[in-house]
C-alpha positions in Angstrom: -38.7 -13.3 41.7 -38.4 -9.8 43.4 -40.1 -8.2 41.2 -42.7 -10.5 40.9 -43.2 -10.3 44.5 -43.0 -6.2 45.0 -46.2 -6.0 42.3 -47.6 -8.2 44.5 -46.9 -5.9 47.3 -47.9 -2.8 45.2 -51.4 -4.0 44.3 -52.0 -5.4 47.8 -51.7 -1.7 48.9 -54.0 -0.1 46.3 -56.1 -2.1 47.7 -56.3 0.0 50.8 -53.5 -1.2 53.5 -54.9 1.3 56.2 -51.9 0.9 58.3 -49.4 2.8 55.9 -48.1 6.1 56.8 -48.5 8.4 53.7 -45.1 11.5 53.9 -46.8 14.4 51.3 -43.1 15.6 49.3 -42.5 19.0 48.3 -40.8 21.2 45.5 -37.2 19.4 45.7 -38.1 16.2 47.2 -40.7 15.5 44.4 -38.5 16.5 41.7 -35.6 13.7 43.9 -38.3 11.1 44.8 -39.1 10.9 40.6 -36.1 11.7 38.3 -34.2 8.3 37.1 -36.6 6.1 38.7 -39.2 3.6 37.4 -42.3 2.8 38.8 -44.4 -0.3 38.3 -48.5 0.1 38.5 -51.3 -1.9 37.7 -50.5 -3.4 34.2 -48.0 -0.4 33.3 -44.6 0.2 34.5 -43.4 4.3 33.8 -39.7 5.7 34.0 -38.8 9.6 34.9 -35.9 10.2 33.0 -33.5 13.5 34.4 -34.2 15.4 31.1 -37.8 15.3 31.6 -39.2 13.3 29.3 -41.4 10.6 30.7 -41.9 6.9 29.1 -44.8 5.4 30.1 -45.3 1.8 29.2 -48.6 -0.8 29.2 -49.9 -2.4 25.9 -47.5 0.5 24.2 -45.0 2.8 24.6 -46.3 6.5 25.3 -44.1 10.0 25.4 -44.3 12.5 27.5 -42.9 15.4 29.4 -43.0 15.6 32.9 -42.0 18.5 35.3 -41.7 19.8 39.0 -43.9 22.8 39.9 -43.8 24.0 42.7 -45.1 21.3 45.2 -46.5 19.1 42.4 -45.8 16.8 39.5 -47.1 17.5 36.5 -47.0 15.8 32.9 -47.4 16.4 29.7 -49.0 14.0 27.1 -49.2 14.9 22.7 -51.0 15.9 20.9 -52.3 17.7 23.9 -50.2 20.7 24.9 -52.6 21.0 28.3 -50.6 20.0 31.7 -51.6 18.3 34.2 -49.8 18.4 38.0 -50.8 16.2 40.8 -49.6 16.7 45.2 -47.3 13.3 45.1 -47.1 11.4 48.4 -44.5 8.5 50.0 -45.1 5.7 51.6 -42.9 2.5 52.7 -43.8 -0.3 53.7 -42.6 -2.8 56.4 -40.6 -4.6 54.6 -39.2 -1.6 52.9 -40.7 -1.2 49.2 -41.6 1.9 48.6 -44.8 3.1 46.6 -45.8 7.2 45.6 -49.6 8.1 45.1 -50.4 10.9 42.9 -53.3 12.9 43.7 -55.4 14.8 41.2 -57.5 18.0 42.3 -60.5 15.8 41.9 -59.7 13.3 44.4 -58.6 10.2 42.6 -55.2 8.9 43.4 -53.3 6.3 41.6 -50.1 4.4 43.7 -46.8 3.7 42.1 -44.0 0.9 43.6 -40.7 1.7 43.1 -38.9 -1.3 40.8 -35.5 -1.7 41.1 
């Protein structure tokens, strides 16, 4: 039941709850925020392993690679050999749920809620 509640809160946050304050993460704080964590997105989850592997699960599993470069989270999804990097921000709700937001260079963003 907690997971369903977290998912519903996460979807509400994605819808633009303006009251939350986003804290930019930098360097090692990006790595700490992601290592051995699972994020819930709308319709998908992503597990970040300490080894640098990442598993995105939606309709089917997709394995990729992740790394922190400078102040950014970067990912690569085979068969592509290119890396995409994102700034990362964190917000905590009044109930203690934590959401991460990934900001791309084009200004788009994706939000994921930590699963416990």
